[in-house]
VEXNU-908124 format. One record per residue: residue number from 1; residue in one letter; chain; y, z, x of N, C-alpha, C in turn. Coordinates in Angstrom, 3 decimals, padded with zeros to 6 digits. Example, Ala and Ser with C-alpha at 12.3 -4.5 7.8 and 13.67 -1.06 7.14 Angstrom:
BEGIN
  nr rest kette  n.north     n.up   n.east ca.north    ca.up  ca.east  c.north     c.up   c.east
   1    A     A -005.690  007.800  013.190 -004.500  007.800  012.300 -003.300  007.800  013.200
   2    S     A -002.250  007.080  012.850 -001.060  007.140  013.670  000.030  007.870  012.900
//
This chain:
BEGIN
  nr rest kette  n.north     n.up   n.east ca.north    ca.up  ca.east  c.north     c.up   c.east
   1    M     A  104.515  039.032  129.745  105.793  038.705  129.623  106.541  039.955  129.621
   2    Q     A  107.792  040.080  130.253  108.559  040.745  130.065  109.875  040.877  129.605
   3    V     A  110.192  042.166  128.089  110.850  041.946  127.147  112.050  043.100  127.604
   4    I     A  113.327  042.669  127.260  114.081  043.898  127.098  115.102  044.093  126.162
   5    Q     A  114.474  045.298  125.335  115.015  045.378  124.068  116.402  046.014  123.955
   6    T     A  117.787  045.573  123.695  119.143  046.690  123.607  119.987  046.723  122.399
   7    D     A  120.616  047.342  122.145  121.200  047.619  121.154  122.276  046.328  121.270
   8    N     A  123.535  046.456  120.356  124.260  045.109  120.310  125.871  045.470  120.553
   9    G     A  125.553  046.719  121.999  126.825  047.252  122.309  127.530  046.214  123.436
  10    A     A  128.471  046.534  123.599  129.596  045.421  124.413  129.069  045.192  125.739
  11    E     A  128.471  046.363  126.502  127.706  046.480  127.550  126.638  045.325  127.501
  12    F     A  126.327  044.944  126.886  124.845  043.364  126.804  125.159  042.583  126.148
  13    Q     A  126.434  041.798  126.079  126.702  040.477  125.730  126.330  039.792  126.522
  14    S     A  126.922  038.309  126.490  125.922  036.752  126.892  126.064  037.354  128.350
  15    A     A  127.087  037.815  129.427  126.460  037.534  130.611  125.459  038.639  131.038
  16    F     A  125.178  039.590  130.682  123.694  040.545  130.722  122.952  039.523  130.626
  17    H     A  123.026  039.210  128.632  121.972  038.110  128.142  121.169  036.837  128.932
  18    W     A  121.989  036.038  129.616  122.411  035.400  130.564  121.265  035.259  131.470
  19    H     A  121.694  036.466  132.414  121.427  037.233  133.484  120.159  037.233  133.326
  20    V     A  119.214  038.042  132.291  118.008  038.458  132.281  117.187  037.448  131.912
  21    L     A  117.192  036.281  131.232  116.964  035.273  131.050  116.531  034.316  132.036
  22    D     A  117.870  034.173  132.829  117.590  033.776  134.341  116.491  033.970  134.923
  23    R     A  116.044  035.241  134.918  115.048  035.633  135.584  113.836  035.733  134.934
  24    G     A  113.865  035.215  133.596  112.406  034.739  133.101  112.152  036.050  132.055
  25    I     A  113.073  036.998  132.035  113.054  038.259  130.854  113.081  037.959  129.897
  26    A     A  112.714  038.236  128.634  113.029  037.755  127.300  114.196  038.737  126.946
  27    H     A  115.384  038.633  126.123  116.241  039.848  125.898  115.998  039.355  124.277
  28    T     A  115.920  040.930  123.789  116.098  040.516  121.834  117.285  042.273  121.420
  29    Y     A  117.485  041.965  120.625  118.691  043.280  120.016  117.714  043.775  118.843
  30    I     A  118.200  044.985  118.801  117.827  046.000  117.957  118.539  045.390  116.892
  31    K     A  118.372  045.722  115.404  119.187  045.209  114.340  120.343  046.574  114.353
  32    P     A  121.768  045.629  114.040  122.565  046.597  114.204  122.630  047.893  113.107
  33    R     A  123.062  049.154  113.540  122.880  050.165  112.410  121.365  051.020  112.392
  34    T     A  120.592  050.910  113.233  119.028  051.256  113.290  118.831  051.950  114.503
  35    P     A  119.686  053.472  114.932  118.968  053.915  116.053  117.621  054.111  116.128
  36    R     A  117.008  054.087  115.037  115.871  054.732  114.905  114.750  053.889  115.394
  37    L     A  115.001  052.532  115.784  114.435  051.465  116.346  114.393  051.849  118.010
  38    N     A  115.240  052.357  118.842  115.733  052.473  119.988  115.883  054.318  119.876
  39    G     A  114.802  054.804  119.584  114.842  056.609  119.557  114.674  056.844  121.284
  40    K     A  113.765  056.396  121.917  113.773  056.905  123.139  115.214  057.289  123.850
  41    V     A  116.333  055.729  123.819  117.687  055.617  124.523  118.099  056.708  123.762
  42    E     A  118.623  057.152  122.538  119.166  057.828  121.596  118.989  058.990  121.820
  43    R     A  117.771  059.363  122.344  117.404  060.896  122.403  117.774  060.768  123.948
  44    S     A  117.786  060.466  125.197  117.996  060.160  126.186  119.953  060.785  126.462
  45    H     A  120.844  059.820  125.677  121.945  059.825  125.139  122.495  061.441  124.912
  46    R     A  121.456  061.886  123.963  121.920  063.046  123.110  121.569  064.321  124.805
  47    I     A  120.635  064.290  125.395  119.976  065.141  126.425  121.409  065.174  127.396
  48    D     A  121.802  063.598  127.576  122.934  063.641  128.666  123.696  064.078  128.017
  49    A     A  124.390  063.894  126.740  125.585  064.638  126.056  125.888  066.249  126.113
  50    E     A  124.401  066.442  126.088  124.122  068.673  125.941  124.300  069.027  127.295
  51    E     A  123.565  068.257  128.007  123.221  068.998  129.532  124.369  068.192  130.806
  52    F     A  125.027  067.332  130.705  125.807  066.765  131.936  127.165  066.783  131.306
  53    Y     A  127.349  065.800  130.523  128.453  065.532  129.751  129.629  066.576  129.331
  54    R     A  129.010  067.480  128.633  129.772  068.517  128.377  130.264  069.603  129.216
  55    M     A  129.434  069.236  130.762  130.382  070.260  131.960  131.719  069.537  132.319
  56    L     A  132.015  068.532  132.393  133.029  067.381  132.398  134.443  067.940  131.492
  57    D     A  134.153  068.805  130.396  135.576  069.366  129.513  136.260  068.227  129.204
  58    G     A  135.926  066.903  129.156  136.759  065.306  128.261  137.439  065.089  129.621
  59    V     A  137.099  065.576  130.741  137.689  064.938  131.533  136.781  063.557  131.734
  60    V     A  137.583  062.488  131.951  137.074  061.254  132.512  137.548  061.138  134.220
  61    I     A  136.173  060.563  134.826  136.088  060.314  135.944  135.816  058.965  136.248
  62    D     A  136.897  058.359  136.696  136.754  056.972  137.089  136.558  056.642  138.409
  63    D     A  136.019  057.788  139.659  135.562  057.505  140.610  134.593  058.001  141.107
  64    T     A  133.772  057.116  140.995  132.170  057.482  141.771  131.838  058.216  142.182
  65    E     A  132.461  058.182  143.537  131.822  059.114  144.576  131.930  060.996  143.669
  66    V     A  133.231  061.384  143.001  133.472  062.106  142.489  132.186  062.792  141.383
  67    F     A  132.014  061.231  140.478  131.198  061.228  139.405  129.436  061.424  139.835
  68    N     A  129.461  060.718  141.215  127.655  061.198  141.310  127.906  062.920  141.988
  69    D     A  128.808  063.182  143.162  128.974  064.565  142.819  128.580  065.518  142.191
  70    K     A  129.303  065.424  140.762  129.241  065.981  139.489  127.490  066.092  139.159
  71    L     A  127.257  064.720  139.097  125.644  064.077  138.414  124.908  065.024  139.072
  72    R     A  125.123  065.222  140.893  124.207  066.038  141.276  124.004  067.586  141.424
  73    E     A  125.433  068.297  140.959  125.642  069.627  140.657  124.887  069.437  138.974
//
């Protein structure tokens, strides 16, 4: 059985929850305020912030093409 574990972020609300259940995948949430339970993801976010997002200097990019170009750089 496949299981997806997520935090309680807005992107993992009911639409996502029911989407994975419809595909036969269980969905569980980590306990609130316990990032240590999802350490790999938290580490990935830190690396992303250190290596990529700092290059944007606070600029928000809402164009997918531009974002992908920056990501490739």
